[in-house]
BAMARLUM-216181 format. One record per residue (C-alpha): residue number from 1; residue in one letter; x, y, z. Coordinates in steps of 0.05 Angstrom, whole numbers. Example, Ala and Ser with C-alpha at 12.3 -4.5 7.8 and 13.67 -1.06 7.14 Angstrom:
! residues 2
vovex/vonu/xx/yy/zz
1/A/246/-90/156
2/S/273/-21/143
This chain:
! residues 726
vovex/vonu/xx/yy/zz
1/M/1336/2034/5334
2/A/1292/2023/5374
3/L/1241/2055/5339
4/I/1253/2011/5278
5/G/1245/1955/5309
6/Q/1180/1978/5341
7/I/1153/1996/5270
8/R/1165/1923/5237
9/E/1127/1892/5299
10/K/1069/1942/5289
11/S/1067/1968/5207
12/W/1013/2016/5222
13/L/1060/2066/5257
14/L/1085/2078/5179
15/L/1018/2118/5182
16/V/1041/2163/5232
17/V/1111/2168/5208
18/V/1115/2166/5135
19/G/1049/2208/5133
20/V/1061/2263/5182
21/A/1057/2326/5137
22/M/999/2296/5108
23/L/963/2290/5180
24/A/969/2364/5187
25/F/893/2369/5184
26/I/869/2309/5195
27/L/807/2326/5252
28/P/742/2286/5260
29/W/689/2344/5228
30/D/650/2355/5301
31/Q/727/2376/5335
32/I/737/2434/5279
33/F/657/2460/5303
34/N/640/2478/5367
35/G/572/2494/5373
36/S/552/2570/5361
37/A/562/2633/5397
38/S/510/2689/5408
39/R/518/2759/5398
40/G/559/2783/5484
41/E/577/2703/5486
42/N/650/2688/5492
43/I/670/2674/5428
44/G/737/2632/5439
45/I/791/2647/5388
46/G/730/2660/5335
47/T/679/2646/5292
48/V/655/2633/5226
49/N/584/2646/5205
50/G/567/2649/5285
51/E/602/2583/5295
52/R/652/2575/5337
53/V/723/2545/5316
54/D/753/2502/5370
55/A/821/2514/5409
56/N/841/2435/5405
57/A/837/2440/5326
58/Y/867/2506/5314
59/E/921/2485/5366
60/Q/939/2421/5327
61/Y/932/2446/5274
62/K/988/2498/5287
63/N/1032/2449/5322
64/N/1034/2397/5258
65/I/1047/2463/5211
66/A/1100/2478/5254
67/Q/1132/2407/5261
68/N/1126/2401/5186
69/M/1170/2464/5187
70/F/1226/2451/5232
71/N/1230/2382/5197
72/S/1243/2421/5130
73/K/1286/2476/5158
74/R/1327/2406/5192
75/Q/1334/2379/5131
76/Q/1370/2449/5102
77/D/1413/2466/5158
78/P/1419/2404/5223
79/N/1420/2461/5277
80/A/1365/2500/5249
81/S/1304/2529/5292
82/L/1240/2561/5287
83/T/1242/2635/5288
84/E/1183/2683/5317
85/N/1165/2696/5243
86/D/1165/2623/5235
87/L/1110/2614/5289
88/K/1074/2670/5261
89/N/1065/2641/5194
90/A/1055/2567/5224
91/E/991/2611/5264
92/N/963/2639/5208
93/Q/972/2581/5159
94/A/931/2540/5208
95/W/881/2590/5221
96/N/868/2595/5145
97/A/863/2526/5134
98/L/813/2519/5191
99/V/771/2570/5165
100/G/774/2542/5100
101/K/757/2478/5104
102/M/701/2504/5159
103/L/671/2536/5098
104/T/674/2477/5049
105/I/654/2431/5101
106/E/593/2471/5104
107/Q/590/2472/5025
108/Y/592/2398/5027
109/E/528/2393/5067
110/E/495/2442/5031
111/L/501/2403/4966
112/G/486/2335/5005
113/L/554/2305/4983
114/V/572/2239/5015
115/V/616/2181/5024
116/S/584/2123/5007
117/P/605/2053/5051
118/Y/629/2029/4976
119/E/662/2087/4950
120/L/702/2088/5024
121/D/732/2015/5028
122/G/747/2021/4954
123/I/795/2078/4971
124/M/818/2059/5030
125/Y/840/1996/4996
126/G/850/2006/4937
127/R/787/1954/4910
128/S/726/1958/4862
129/G/769/2002/4814
130/F/778/2058/4851
131/E/852/2095/4855
132/P/882/2077/4944
133/S/881/2142/4988
134/P/958/2173/4981
135/L/964/2167/5053
136/I/954/2091/5056
137/R/992/2084/4981
138/Q/1056/2099/5012
139/V/1060/2055/5069
140/A/1023/1992/5048
141/V/1075/1963/4996
142/D/1100/1895/4981
143/S/1173/1875/4975
144/N/1180/1900/4909
145/G/1146/1968/4925
146/M/1081/1960/4897
147/F/1011/1975/4926
148/N/986/1914/4963
149/S/907/1921/4982
150/A/919/1861/5031
151/R/983/1898/5062
152/A/928/1957/5068
153/Q/874/1915/5112
154/Q/923/1891/5157
155/I/964/1957/5174
156/L/882/1991/5182
157/D/866/1931/5219
158/Q/915/1937/5260
159/L/914/2015/5277
160/Q/840/2011/5296
161/M/849/1951/5343
162/E/920/1991/5368
163/D/899/2067/5373
164/P/821/2085/5352
165/A/826/2157/5350
166/R/885/2149/5303
167/Y/847/2102/5261
168/Q/782/2151/5258
169/A/824/2210/5231
170/V/849/2165/5178
171/V/784/2161/5158
172/E/761/2231/5163
173/E/817/2258/5132
174/I/806/2206/5062
175/K/729/2219/5065
176/F/748/2290/5065
177/T/791/2288/5012
178/R/742/2251/4963
179/L/686/2299/4984
180/N/739/2353/4959
181/E/759/2320/4892
182/K/676/2312/4882
183/Y/661/2387/4899
184/M/716/2406/4854
185/S/703/2366/4797
186/M/630/2401/4811
187/L/660/2471/4802
188/S/701/2444/4747
189/Y/650/2415/4706
190/G/599/2468/4722
191/V/638/2518/4681
192/K/644/2507/4606
193/A/655/2558/4550
194/T/603/2559/4485
195/S/619/2572/4408
196/L/594/2638/4402
197/E/637/2648/4461
198/A/705/2619/4436
199/K/683/2656/4365
200/E/670/2724/4406
201/D/744/2711/4447
202/Y/776/2701/4375
203/E/750/2757/4343
204/A/769/2799/4402
205/G/843/2792/4403
206/K/846/2782/4319
207/T/800/2843/4294
208/V/846/2903/4292
209/K/814/2981/4293
210/N/871/3030/4268
211/V/848/3096/4301
212/S/870/3164/4318
213/F/854/3198/4374
214/I/869/3259/4423
215/F/871/3260/4495
216/K/874/3309/4551
217/R/883/3289/4624
218/Y/845/3309/4676
219/S/904/3325/4716
220/E/926/3393/4665
221/I/873/3423/4710
222/P/912/3427/4775
223/S/861/3401/4832
224/N/882/3458/4886
225/E/846/3501/4829
226/V/777/3469/4822
227/E/744/3496/4889
228/V/698/3458/4918
229/S/648/3484/4975
230/D/621/3452/5048
231/E/553/3444/5014
232/E/582/3418/4952
233/L/611/3360/4997
234/K/549/3346/5048
235/A/510/3340/4983
236/Y/552/3292/4953
237/Y/558/3253/5028
238/A/491/3249/5026
239/E/479/3212/4960
240/H/538/3174/4967
241/K/554/3157/5033
242/N/515/3084/5028
243/D/562/3074/4978
244/K/608/3007/4972
245/K/672/3037/4977
246/Y/663/3089/5032
247/E/638/3028/5085
248/Q/692/3024/5141
249/Q/715/2967/5184
250/G/717/2973/5243
251/M/783/2985/5274
252/R/829/3018/5332
253/K/881/3079/5296
254/V/956/3071/5337
255/S/1009/3115/5321
256/Y/1073/3085/5348
257/F/1156/3093/5336
258/S/1220/3044/5365
259/V/1267/3062/5406
260/P/1320/3017/5392
261/V/1365/2977/5450
262/T/1426/2971/5424
263/P/1491/2956/5449
264/S/1523/3020/5492
265/E/1596/3027/5490
266/D/1605/3008/5550
267/D/1579/2939/5530
268/T/1624/2938/5468
269/I/1681/2954/5513
270/S/1662/2902/5556
271/A/1640/2847/5492
272/L/1730/2872/5469
273/N/1756/2859/5546
274/S/1726/2790/5544
275/M/1767/2779/5469
276/V/1831/2806/5502
277/Q/1827/2743/5559
278/L/1801/2697/5491
279/K/1865/2716/5455
280/N/1905/2683/5512
281/S/1876/2622/5505
282/F/1877/2614/5424
283/E/1948/2632/5423
284/N/1966/2574/5464
285/A/1914/2522/5429
286/E/1939/2460/5405
287/N/1887/2433/5369
288/D/1851/2505/5340
289/T/1801/2474/5301
290/L/1770/2440/5370
291/F/1783/2503/5398
292/V/1739/2535/5346
293/Q/1693/2482/5353
294/Q/1676/2487/5420
295/Y/1681/2557/5424
296/M/1630/2574/5373
297/Q/1584/2505/5385
298/T/1586/2492/5309
299/P/1626/2431/5283
300/E/1630/2467/5221
301/V/1698/2511/5219
302/S/1717/2545/5163
303/T/1758/2592/5137
304/V/1758/2662/5128
305/K/1790/2710/5082
306/F/1815/2784/5106
307/Y/1831/2837/5053
308/P/1856/2908/5062
309/E/1803/2953/5084
310/D/1798/2981/5015
311/S/1795/2913/4978
312/Y/1728/2913/4929
313/L/1699/2845/4963
314/N/1649/2795/4937
315/P/1581/2814/4993
316/Q/1564/2744/4971
317/Q/1627/2710/4998
318/M/1656/2699/5073
319/Q/1700/2755/5074
320/Q/1734/2810/5132
321/T/1771/2866/5123
322/Y/1844/2884/5155
323/P/1857/2952/5178
324/A/1921/2979/5150
325/E/1970/2968/5218
326/M/1946/2888/5202
327/T/2007/2877/5160
328/N/2063/2833/5163
329/L/2024/2778/5194
330/N/2059/2706/5197
331/V/2021/2640/5201
332/G/1998/2618/5273
333/D/1997/2698/5295
334/V/1932/2716/5337
335/V/1895/2787/5321
336/G/1845/2826/5355
337/P/1805/2835/5380
338/I/1782/2862/5317
339/S/1715/2898/5313
340/T/1685/2926/5238
341/A/1609/2923/5222
342/T/1595/2855/5221
343/F/1652/2819/5273
344/I/1680/2828/5339
345/G/1742/2776/5354
346/V/1797/2745/5346
347/A/1826/2708/5292
348/K/1888/2660/5284
349/V/1929/2655/5212
350/K/1941/2595/5183
351/E/1952/2612/5111
352/I/1984/2674/5074
353/E/1970/2691/5004
354/E/1987/2738/4955
355/Q/1931/2764/4914
356/K/1942/2813/4852
357/Q/1885/2870/4849
358/A/1874/2917/4795
359/H/1852/2997/4801
360/V/1806/3015/4735
361/R/1747/3063/4718
362/H/1707/3058/4655
363/I/1650/3080/4610
364/L/1593/3027/4598
365/I/1551/3045/4531
366/S/1505/2984/4542
367/A/1482/2940/4483
368/N/1451/2869/4467
369/K/1504/2828/4441
370/S/1461/2790/4391
371/D/1431/2856/4361
372/E/1499/2865/4311
373/D/1471/2933/4285
374/A/1470/2959/4363
375/Y/1531/2919/4387
376/A/1566/2955/4328
377/A/1540/3028/4342
378/A/1564/3016/4416
379/K/1626/3003/4391
380/I/1636/3058/4345
381/K/1601/3107/4412
382/A/1657/3076/4458
383/D/1716/3089/4407
384/S/1704/3155/4396
385/I/1691/3166/4472
386/A/1763/3128/4487
387/N/1793/3178/4434
388/V/1766/3241/4467
389/I/1793/3227/4538
390/R/1862/3206/4510
391/T/1868/3285/4474
392/Q/1831/3317/4527
393/N/1840/3291/4588
394/N/1773/3294/4612
395/Y/1747/3231/4632
396/V/1708/3256/4696
397/E/1658/3298/4652
398/M/1653/3234/4596
399/E/1634/3188/4649
400/A/1577/3241/4679
401/Q/1556/3243/4607
402/F/1553/3186/4577
403/N/1562/3121/4624
404/E/1502/3071/4627
405/D/1524/3027/4673
406/P/1480/3024/4735
407/G/1527/2989/4790
408/G/1572/3040/4776
409/K/1531/3103/4771
410/M/1546/3107/4851
411/N/1629/3103/4841
412/H/1626/3137/4778
413/G/1650/3084/4738
414/V/1713/3064/4787
415/Y/1727/2994/4811
416/K/1789/3001/4856
417/N/1831/2940/4871
418/F/1790/2880/4856
419/P/1822/2815/4846
420/E/1832/2764/4780
421/G/1767/2733/4772
422/V/1722/2785/4791
423/M/1700/2814/4726
424/V/1684/2784/4670
425/T/1737/2753/4631
426/E/1749/2811/4569
427/F/1744/2867/4619
428/N/1790/2828/4675
429/D/1848/2810/4618
430/F/1844/2887/4612
431/A/1848/2909/4671
432/F/1912/2848/4692
433/N/1943/2853/4627
434/E/1952/2920/4593
435/P/2000/2974/4618
436/V/1982/3021/4679
437/G/1958/3086/4640
438/T/1926/3053/4583
439/I/1857/3074/4557
440/G/1825/3030/4512
441/V/1752/3004/4490
442/V/1737/2933/4515
443/G/1672/2888/4483
444/T/1635/2847/4532
445/T/1558/2819/4529
446/Y/1532/2876/4571
447/G/1556/2922/4510
448/Y/1625/2967/4495
449/H/1667/2986/4560
450/V/1719/3046/4555
451/V/1773/3028/4604
452/E/1834/3060/4631
453/V/1879/3022/4681
454/M/1896/3064/4734
455/G/1944/3023/4782
456/R/1958/2949/4806
457/R/1981/2917/4865
458/T/1994/2852/4905
459/V/1975/2849/4971
460/P/1972/2794/5028
461/V/1906/2759/5040
462/Y/1897/2723/5109
463/G/1858/2659/5111
464/M/1841/2657/5185
465/F/1800/2620/5234
466/A/1757/2667/5270
467/V/1723/2666/5339
468/N/1681/2718/5347
469/R/1612/2736/5389
470/P/1555/2785/5378
471/V/1560/2848/5427
472/T/1500/2832/5484
473/V/1465/2889/5515
474/T/1468/2884/5590
475/S/1413/2887/5626
476/K/1443/2967/5652
477/T/1430/2988/5581
478/V/1352/2958/5577
479/S/1349/3001/5632
480/T/1382/3052/5611
481/R/1345/3067/5537
482/K/1274/3044/5585
483/T/1286/3100/5620
484/E/1291/3146/5560
485/A/1234/3116/5536
486/R/1195/3139/5595
487/S/1218/3200/5591
488/M/1200/3216/5521
489/I/1121/3184/5536
490/S/1127/3241/5589
491/E/1145/3297/5540
492/I/1103/3274/5481
493/N/1048/3274/5535
494/R/1054/3336/5566
495/V/1061/3365/5497
496/I/1005/3332/5458
497/A/952/3342/5517
498/K/949/3421/5495
499/F/913/3399/5441
500/P/839/3370/5423
501/V/836/3297/5418
502/E/824/3303/5342
503/E/882/3345/5332
504/R/926/3302/5379
505/T/953/3242/5320
506/A/992/3301/5286
507/A/1014/3332/5348
508/F/1042/3255/5357
509/D/1074/3255/5294
510/S/1099/3316/5305
511/M/1136/3309/5364
512/V/1167/3234/5342
513/R/1201/3277/5287
514/S/1236/3326/5329
515/L/1266/3270/5374
516/G/1286/3229/5300
517/Y/1247/3174/5294
518/T/1195/3157/5244
519/S/1116/3148/5269
520/R/1067/3088/5238
521/L/1004/3075/5241
522/A/971/3013/5253
523/N/901/3004/5227
524/I/874/2947/5285
525/L/819/2912/5258
526/D/758/2895/5303
527/K/750/2819/5266
528/S/819/2813/5266
529/P/866/2849/5305
530/Q/930/2842/5296
531/V/1006/2892/5282
532/S/1051/2853/5234
533/A/1106/2897/5235
534/L/1118/2883/5311
535/G/1143/2819/5347
536/T/1091/2779/5392
537/Q/1104/2808/5456
538/G/1100/2876/5432
539/E/1036/2866/5391
540/G/997/2841/5442
541/Q/1022/2888/5503
542/L/1002/2949/5436
543/I/939/2904/5426
544/K/923/2903/5495
545/F/933/2977/5513
546/V/877/2994/5463
547/Y/826/2937/5473
548/K/831/2952/5557
549/E/767/2970/5584
550/G/770/3051/5594
551/N/826/3069/5549
552/E/798/3118/5490
553/P/821/3149/5440
554/G/869/3212/5460
555/M/908/3165/5505
556/M/987/3155/5508
557/N/1008/3088/5526
558/P/1038/3112/5600
559/F/1088/3050/5597
560/P/1142/3033/5537
561/V/1133/2953/5504
562/K/1186/2923/5499
563/D/1188/2888/5436
564/N/1246/2843/5417
565/D/1300/2888/5411
566/K/1264/2946/5422
567/Y/1222/2993/5456
568/V/1157/3016/5425
569/I/1119/3087/5444
570/A/1051/3086/5425
571/Y/989/3139/5419
572/Y/918/3114/5410
573/G/885/3167/5359
574/E/820/3139/5336
575/R/766/3080/5343
576/Q/728/3070/5279
577/E/665/3038/5277
578/E/643/2985/5228
579/G/587/3013/5173
580/I/569/3084/5147
581/A/643/3129/5143
582/P/626/3195/5189
583/F/639/3254/5142
584/E/699/3279/5168
585/A/733/3205/5158
586/V/705/3206/5074
587/K/714/3285/5063
588/E/778/3281/5028
589/R/755/3224/4985
590/M/693/3253/4968
591/R/729/3313/4956
592/Y/763/3278/4907
593/E/710/3252/4867
594/I/678/3321/4863
595/V/746/3354/4831
596/K/756/3293/4784
597/E/685/3309/4765
598/K/699/3384/4755
599/Q/758/3372/4718
600/A/728/3333/4670
601/E/659/3375/4663
602/M/722/3437/4649
603/L/756/3400/4590
604/M/688/3374/4559
605/A/675/3442/4547
606/E/741/3456/4512
607/F/717/3401/4468
608/E/647/3416/4462
609/G/623/3444/4382
610/K/681/3397/4360
611/T/660/3344/4313
612/D/737/3339/4264
613/L/786/3304/4300
614/D/847/3340/4261
615/V/806/3411/4278
616/A/802/3404/4335
617/A/878/3371/4354
618/Q/900/3448/4322
619/E/851/3480/4362
620/L/876/3450/4432
621/G/946/3442/4420
622/L/936/3369/4428
623/K/984/3318/4386
624/I/947/3258/4349
625/E/966/3193/4376
626/Q/945/3131/4328
627/Q/953/3058/4352
628/G/918/2987/4334
629/I/864/2972/4381
630/T/839/2906/4389
631/F/773/2887/4439
632/D/825/2853/4490
633/A/873/2901/4496
634/T/896/2923/4561
635/S/930/2994/4556
636/V/921/3047/4511
637/T/985/3107/4486
638/G/999/3151/4531
639/A/924/3148/4579
640/G/958/3073/4600
641/N/887/3025/4629
642/A/831/3057/4582
643/P/772/3010/4584
644/I/722/3052/4570
645/F/758/3092/4501
646/V/768/3007/4485
647/G/691/3003/4496
648/T/676/3061/4454
649/V/724/3042/4400
650/F/684/2973/4386
651/S/623/3002/4410
652/G/593/3007/4337
653/L/639/3061/4295
654/Q/642/3053/4230
655/D/703/3069/4193
656/G/723/3140/4184
657/Q/672/3158/4243
658/T/691/3202/4296
659/T/663/3208/4364
660/V/646/3262/4408
661/A/696/3278/4457
662/F/684/3238/4519
663/E/700/3215/4586
664/G/754/3160/4605
665/K/783/3139/4657
666/S/842/3186/4668
667/G/822/3241/4615
668/V/773/3264/4554
669/F/779/3230/4489
670/M/765/3243/4427
671/V/776/3186/4374
672/R/771/3169/4296
673/V/769/3101/4269
674/D/797/3099/4206
675/N/796/3024/4187
676/T/796/2960/4213
677/V/828/2900/4202
678/P/774/2838/4213
679/A/794/2776/4242
680/P/826/2722/4190
681/E/766/2683/4164
682/T/764/2620/4202
683/T/705/2564/4226
684/D/744/2528/4274
685/F/748/2566/4345
686/S/762/2504/4387
687/T/837/2527/4411
688/E/796/2585/4425
689/R/748/2543/4472
690/K/784/2505/4501
691/S/834/2554/4526
692/L/775/2588/4554
693/Q/743/2531/4580
694/E/815/2518/4618
695/T/827/2580/4645
696/N/754/2592/4658
697/R/762/2525/4706
698/S/830/2542/4736
699/N/791/2614/4754
700/I/748/2569/4795
701/T/777/2527/4829
702/S/833/2571/4843
703/R/792/2616/4883
704/F/718/2593/4907
705/Q/762/2587/4972
706/N/783/2660/4984
707/A/708/2680/4957
708/L/679/2641/5012
709/I/722/2671/5059
710/Q/707/2742/5039
711/K/630/2722/5034
712/A/636/2690/5110
713/D/625/2726/5172
714/V/686/2713/5206
715/V/721/2737/5275
716/D/801/2726/5291
717/N/793/2724/5364
718/R/861/2693/5379
719/K/904/2751/5398
720/L/841/2772/5449
721/N/824/2720/5473
722/A/896/2698/5487
723/L/908/2772/5527
724/G/834/2761/5561
725/L/797/2821/5528
726/R/744/2783/5493
């Protein structure tokens, strides 16, 4: 109430309260840029085109985004809190937003974009024909909820007087929004589509060339049968090492695996013993709801349904199973300790209901009910299968051959002990109403089912108040796992030290497999070091290990790294310098390209001299494919994505003409144009022109910031700066 009163007295506070989400990125421009950094200087948390990113600005962005995340989660769940992953997302969103804004501001300045005092006044107060800023419009309203310019003036004047820094931040945000509108308008209206482009687009989608072709994949010649000499590889490297696709980023390569820190048997026993003590208290509780609320620390208390352990349960509902010995319970009985895959605790019976359950097996012949012919054919097939099973009692054989139920494949079509209402109506009614042993055919929206009723039963289902807790890992267990991890490090290091450095990564991976774990590779980029698969603590320690002065490739991290509920064991395998990749690093990629070239040469030799498609197909044993092709086609039958094929077909070939063999993306083609169906005659291409223009504008306005980031020299030094390494 005190805050409401304060807001009434100081209406400018509405800008802070109502506009908090919009203010997430409000910062003066000179705060975003923090001076240039020369090579060798401390670059702080990072640079954009040599300009340091201000750490305070980043922290403000991050905190505002995290606060907005928190508020959003609390709207869904009053007890929600931010997870480690949420905080990572907030950090990355803040960084990307800040970098994007820095690059965009550079664009505004290069183009000379400004917001005049006249514009600013109009946008702040909704005057001179300008729409008021959304930030102002939502708070400067009269008693009828309408925007009021005088109210805006009053609020902003009061804000300027009582909080000048906040006032300036609001002004800067309004200016930035206006500049962004201008910039986006320039991008959008700078993209046009001409009538000629519209006509070409129309014809590309409407002109059809019906073609016949033969195709032979490069992969039909096994790559292991294609010889590539070292001399060829070195010559290819000398010619192509400067190609863009062979450029490499600076990075550190680390192989690692995780040793889970899970509760030991002693931990589980300790948890169960504590539940024994709790059971006595629960039995004597006068108010069960209050007891559960206090112990579980939650205002919400729900009844948990317990079913016999062989019941078919819905995984989306709050359900548990009880063991066979948990029978003949009465309301008020307390059972436990209960230990299942998801629940350790005690529970008190609040209600008991008798539930009918059915046990069936079925074979689905799938068909869409809206397709009358297919649905009728499915019934004929299902009836035939049912008759065979009735006479030959061979369900298992027939199910393996005909069942098309993807959900029933794992259990061979058997659905055991499911309650009424779980299955679709027709299936449910057959299962619960037909005599046990009946074999019949049931139609549903999925198709037709051959169903056999195997049995039914009535069982007690207990509604219970459950009190549970996770089994905590004791410090003793953590210490034991750490000792085990250290022993592994010592043993792995002893073995791989016998190998040369270039072979140690393979030796490390082999040792990890022998220990029953899986090795993972982390490529830690020098310009943006991170290990996204690990938590904050593990990521930081792994980065510190590979960037610490004196640590070189070939080293094991001598200490296991604690990362949430696991220990991470890591090996520093390689340091990759930015620029031209060394021969060994790209040798195998280049071998693949040479093999592909040789496969193409060998296939082209098979086609040599062949000019008649039918004769070539017969001599080479290839099937002639036929397809109608448009210029905007993205795939070709049997060949997938084949842009060279499409381009060749539309390169001027006339009806009846056949190409010689040519190399495509995935194989060698030979094609004949059988006939051309021209696009319907029209002189109105307005629809195509509008569509092209909208598509191009949408592309440029949605992608320009990513393009700026890709072109820019961005160094993300947040992790190394936090660790005191750069």
